[in-house]
C-alpha positions in Angstrom: 195.9 162.4 116.7 197.3 159.4 115.0 195.9 158.5 111.6 196.8 155.2 110.0 196.7 151.4 110.5 198.5 149.4 113.2 198.8 145.6 113.5 198.1 144.5 117.1 198.9 141.1 118.5 195.8 140.3 120.6 196.7 138.2 123.5 194.5 135.6 125.3 192.0 137.0 127.7 191.3 140.2 125.9 188.3 140.8 123.7 188.7 142.8 120.5 186.8 145.6 122.3 189.2 145.4 125.2 192.1 146.0 122.8 190.4 149.1 121.3 189.6 150.4 124.8 193.2 150.0 126.0 194.6 151.6 122.9 192.4 154.6 123.4 194.1 155.1 126.8 197.6 154.4 125.5 197.3 156.6 122.4 195.1 159.2 124.1 192.5 159.3 121.3 188.9 158.1 120.9 188.7 157.5 117.2 189.9 153.9 116.9 188.3 150.8 115.4 189.2 147.2 114.7 188.5 145.3 111.5 187.7 141.8 112.6 186.7 140.2 115.9 188.9 137.6 117.6 187.4 135.5 120.4 188.8 136.2 124.0 190.6 132.8 124.1 192.1 133.3 120.6 195.3 135.3 119.9 197.0 136.8 116.9 196.7 139.5 114.3 194.1 142.2 114.9 194.2 145.0 112.4 193.3 148.4 114.1 192.5 151.7 112.3 193.3 155.0 113.9 191.8 158.4 113.4 190.7 159.1 109.8 191.8 155.6 108.9 188.6 154.2 110.7 186.9 154.8 107.3 188.9 151.8 106.1 187.3 149.4 108.6 184.7 148.2 106.1 187.2 147.8 103.3 189.8 145.9 105.5 187.1 143.6 106.9 186.6 142.0 103.5 189.6 139.7 103.8 191.2 136.2 103.8 192.8 134.9 106.9 195.1 132.1 108.0 195.0 130.4 111.4 196.8 127.7 113.4 194.3 125.8 115.5 193.9 122.8 117.8 190.9 120.5 117.4 189.9 118.4 120.4 187.8 115.5 119.3 185.3 113.6 121.6 183.8 116.7 123.2 181.3 119.4 122.3 180.4 122.7 124.1 177.8 125.4 123.9 180.4 127.9 122.6 182.1 125.4 120.3 185.4 125.9 122.0 187.1 124.8 125.3 185.9 127.9 127.2 182.2 126.9 127.1 180.0 124.4 129.0 180.7 120.8 127.9 177.6 119.3 126.4 178.7 115.9 125.3 181.7 113.6 125.7 182.5 110.3 124.0 185.3 108.0 123.2 187.3 108.8 120.0 187.4 105.6 117.9 188.5 107.1 114.6 191.9 106.6 113.0 194.4 109.3 112.0 193.7 108.4 108.3 190.0 109.0 108.8 190.6 112.3 110.5 192.9 113.5 107.7 190.4 112.4 105.0 187.5 114.1 106.8 189.3 117.3 107.4 190.5 117.7 103.9 186.9 117.1 102.6 186.1 120.6 104.0 188.5 122.3 101.6 186.4 124.4 99.1 183.1 126.1 99.6 180.6 124.7 102.2 177.5 125.8 104.1 178.5 126.7 107.6 176.0 127.4 110.5 177.4 130.2 112.6 177.8 129.6 116.3 175.3 130.9 118.8 178.1 132.7 120.6 178.9 135.2 117.8 178.3 138.8 117.0 176.0 138.1 114.2 172.7 140.1 114.6 169.3 138.5 114.3 166.3 140.9 114.5 168.6 143.6 115.9 170.1 141.5 118.6 173.5 139.8 118.7 173.5 136.0 118.9 175.7 135.8 121.9 173.3 138.1 123.8 170.5 135.6 123.1 172.8 132.7 124.0 173.5 134.3 127.4 169.8 134.6 128.0 169.6 130.8 127.5 167.9 131.1 124.1 169.0 129.2 121.0 167.5 130.1 117.7 167.8 128.5 114.3 170.6 130.0 112.3 170.7 130.1 108.5 173.7 128.3 107.0 176.1 130.7 105.2 178.5 129.9 102.3 182.1 130.0 103.5 185.4 129.1 101.7 188.2 127.0 103.0 191.2 127.7 100.8 193.4 125.0 102.4 193.9 122.8 105.4 197.4 121.7 106.4 197.5 119.1 109.2 200.5 119.7 111.4 200.1 116.8 113.8 197.6 114.2 114.9 197.9 113.0 118.5 194.3 111.8 119.2 192.1 113.2 120.5 193.9 116.4 119.4 194.7 117.6 115.9 196.8 120.6 115.2 196.3 122.2 111.8 196.7 125.3 109.7 193.8 126.7 107.7 193.4 129.5 105.2 189.9 130.7 104.7 187.7 133.4 103.4 185.7 136.1 105.2 182.9 135.0 107.6 184.5 131.7 108.4 184.3 130.5 112.0 187.1 128.1 112.9 185.1 127.0 116.0 182.3 126.0 113.7 184.7 124.2 111.4 186.0 122.2 114.3 182.4 121.4 115.3 181.5 120.3 111.8 184.6 118.1 111.5 183.7 116.4 114.8 180.1 115.9 113.7 181.2 114.3 110.4 183.6 112.0 112.3 180.7 111.0 114.6 182.5 111.8 117.9 182.0 115.6 118.2 184.7 118.2 118.4 185.5 121.6 119.7 188.3 124.2 119.1 190.8 124.1 121.9 193.3 126.7 120.7 193.4 129.4 118.0 196.1 131.7 116.6 195.5 134.1 113.7 198.7 134.1 111.7 197.8 136.6 109.0 195.1 138.8 107.5 195.0 139.6 103.9 192.7 142.4 102.6 191.4 141.1 99.3 190.3 144.6 98.1 193.6 146.4 98.9 196.1 143.5 98.5 197.7 144.4 101.8 198.7 141.5 104.1 199.3 141.7 107.9 201.4 138.9 109.4 201.8 137.8 113.0 205.6 138.5 113.0 204.9 142.3 112.5 202.1 142.6 115.1 202.7 144.5 118.3 201.4 143.6 121.8 199.7 146.3 123.8 202.7 146.5 126.1 205.1 147.0 123.1 202.8 149.7 121.8 202.8 151.5 125.2 206.6 151.4 125.3 206.8 152.8 121.8 204.5 155.7 122.7 206.6 156.5 125.8 209.8 156.5 123.6 208.2 158.7 121.0 208.7 156.1 118.2 205.2 154.7 117.7 204.6 156.6 114.5 207.2 154.4 112.8 204.9 151.4 113.3 201.7 153.1 112.1 201.1 152.4 108.4 199.8 155.3 106.4 196.4 155.1 104.8 197.6 155.3 101.3 200.1 152.4 101.9 197.0 150.1 102.2 196.5 150.5 98.4 199.8 149.6 96.8 198.1 148.9 93.4 196.3 152.1 92.8 197.7 155.0 90.8 198.8 158.1 92.7 197.8 161.5 91.4 198.2 165.1 92.5 195.6 167.9 92.2 196.6 170.9 90.2 195.8 174.5 91.1 192.4 174.4 89.3 191.3 171.5 91.4 192.5 172.4 94.9 189.1 173.8 96.1 187.3 170.9 94.4 189.4 168.4 96.3 189.0 170.2 99.6 185.2 170.0 99.2 185.1 166.5 97.9 183.7 167.7 94.6 184.0 166.1 91.1 187.4 166.6 89.5 188.2 166.5 85.8 191.3 164.7 84.6 192.7 168.1 83.4 192.8 169.1 87.1 195.2 166.3 88.0 198.6 165.0 87.2 200.7 162.0 88.1 202.2 162.4 91.6 205.7 161.2 90.6 206.0 162.7 87.1 203.7 165.7 87.1 202.5 164.4 83.7 198.8 164.7 82.7 199.0 162.6 79.6 199.7 159.4 81.7 196.3 159.8 83.4 194.3 159.2 80.2 195.0 155.4 80.5 193.1 155.4 83.8 189.9 157.0 82.4 188.0 153.7 82.8 184.6 153.5 84.5 185.1 152.3 88.1 188.9 152.9 88.1 190.2 154.2 91.4 193.1 156.4 92.3 194.7 158.0 95.3 194.5 161.8 95.3 197.1 164.0 97.0 196.8 167.8 97.6 199.1 170.5 96.4 201.5 169.7 99.3 201.7 166.0 98.4 199.5 165.0 101.3 197.2 162.0 100.7 193.6 163.3 100.9 191.1 160.9 99.2 190.2 157.9 97.0 188.5 159.0 93.8 186.8 156.8 91.2 186.3 157.5 87.6 182.7 157.9 86.4 182.3 157.2 82.7 179.0 158.9 82.4 180.3 162.1 84.0 183.7 161.8 82.3 185.2 162.9 85.6 186.5 161.6 88.9 184.1 161.3 91.8 185.1 161.2 95.5 184.8 157.6 96.9 186.3 158.2 100.4 187.7 161.4 101.9 190.5 161.2 104.5 190.8 164.8 105.6 192.0 164.9 109.3 
């Protein structure tokens, strides 16, 4: 079984679930999960966790993303993109200067109403399930952050732009809101996710490194797919790496509390260096006696010891 993280380039026409289902067939394993949904008509970076790395899904979901999108002004749809049923059409009378000024006004934090066609759950049911039943319910606005908007071209009624945003932001809804503010309506016509940055781990995944499903299948056939799978510990470049000593081998195997005296630095076998990390909430990557990455531990100041945060035993 493969254990690690792989960056997939999701192509148009596939749902994120489709990608996972196809990967299960290509890699011949069931334990696979993705870290952030992309709409079927969208394409770009989809970070996928394999095997024991599926425990990272929650961590990697907390992330910033960058997109390249096309906004079509003068139309609205029930899905807020071009794949949906057109609800309104009107002539676009705004100037390029008004478009630019309005779009840039969304930079920063603003309250965004999520789309009906989304996977957000209300009373245990996903919004898109309710939408398919012909039901529309009131959605609570949620704070989202737009870090930057870079307008690439304005050829009305279309506007191409790049946007960097925080977690939970729907670019479809951003396009809707821009159109509403301009008074002519708008929808998202095209979307490409260029990069995903995990704010907790500091790891960034970019479009240029992502692999299509066909490329992954060819790599599996040639026996070289493991070269493209990122190890779990490589997701945490900023955390100290420590190795368990003889006294702590059984404790680590069972996920028990470990004292600093049972550890040493992975690269220097020095125990003294570990003292600097004895700070409440400090995390470290723990390797077994064979230098195999095993777990993330966190220092507990009350216990004066390291406590297992996540175990990654295969």
